[in-house]
N, C-alpha and C positions, 0 to 999 in steps of 0.2 A: 795807594802806596807809592812812594817815590824812591828812586834809587840815586845814590850819590856817585861820585867819581870812583871811589874805592870799589863799590858794587860793580860798576861798569868794567873796571880792571879785572875783577874776579871773573866776571862773565867772559871777558876776552880770553883769560887764561883757560877757562873751561872749554871754550870753543876750540882753542888750539890743541889742548890735551885734556879731555874729560876724565882721564885716569890719573892726572897729576895729584900728588898728595897735597894736603893742606899746607904742610911744611914747605914743599917746593913752591907753591903759589905764594905763600906768605913771604918767602925770601925774595921773590921777584917783585912783589908789590909793597913790601915794607910793613907787613902785619905778622902777628904771631899765628901759629897754626890754629889755636883755639879761636882767635878773632875771625879768621877766614871761615872756619866751620860754623860759627855763630851766624855770620852773614849769609853763608850758603843756606843754612837751615831756615833762616828768616825769609830768604827769597823763595825757597821752595814752599814754605807755609803760606806766603802771600801770593803764590802763583805767578811770581815774576819768572822763576824757572819752572817750567811746566813738565819737565821730565828729562831723563837721560836715556840716550839711545846708543845702540851699536849700529854702525853703518858698514855693511858688507860690500865687497866687490860684487856687483850684479852678475858678472859672468860666473863667479864661483858659487853664487847663491842660486844659480839656475834661472836668472831673470835678466839676461844680458840684452834682450831685444826690447827697445823702448820707443814709444811714440808720444807725441803731443797731439791731442785731438781737440779741435774746436767743436763745440756743440751748438747747434742752432735749434731752438725749441719752437714748438707750435704755440702761438699765443703767449700769454704771460704765465710763467712757471715760477713758483716760490722757491727760493734757494733751499728751503728745508725739504721740499719734494725732490729736488735734484740730489740733495745729500742722501736721502733714503735710497734712491735708485742706485747711486754710485757706490754707496757703502756695501751694497750687496754683490758687488763685482770684485772678487779678490785681486784682480790684476790692476785695479785703480790704486796708484801710489799717492796721488794728490789730485785735488780738483779745486777750481777757483771760479767764482763768478767774476766777470770782467766787463769793462766798458768796450764799446765798439760794436761791430756787427754780430759777433758770436755772443751767446748767452753765458757760456762757461768754457773753460779750458781744462782738459783732463790729461794727466800723465799716466800712461799705461806701461807696465812692464810684463814681459813673459819670457819663457825659456826659448821659444822658437817663433819663427814667423807665423806658422799655422796657429800656434797658441795665441799670439797677439791678434791675429785675424779673428779668432773665436771670441776673444774678449771684446774687441771692437764691435763685433756683431751683437753681443749682449747689450752694449751701450746703444747701438742703433735701434734695437728692438723695443726700447723703452717707449711707451706711448707718447710721452711728452717731446721726444726727440724727432725733429723734422728731418735734419740732415747733419752730417759731420764732415769735417775737413781734417785730414790727418797729415802729419809730418813724421816720418820714421827718423829716429836719431841715428846718424852714421858714426859720429865720434864725439867725444866730450872734449871741448877745447879748454874750458875754464870751469872749475868748480870751486866756488868760494865757500867759506865756512857758513854753516847755517845761522840764521837769525838775522 
């Protein structure tokens, strides 16, 4: 499936305001509301758009304490094995395999520092994990739109 310039403009509009009406988006990009809807529906069906989300203020959501954690694994660990381990830890927001010395980078969120420490300990206890290196997020300087 390929997307054209109009699809990209619709995606940009959705990134800016996912609640904008098809009429609002159509006015800004020069399409009718029904044409915008057809394109959005097609992109959803083709898995170009893979979902719509609500992003909450982490402090109001009770998860304002955040850390990025590098995982260093014992031997070779398949990404699917890491995924299974990390999906079982509710505080894991995102996880990535990466190049460099670490095998993966995990983003953790929790309500308090003790909760974050408990989540980190769950990650450390996984048999495949040899060691971790953590960085606690102090403040968010830039947050670009997703995608």
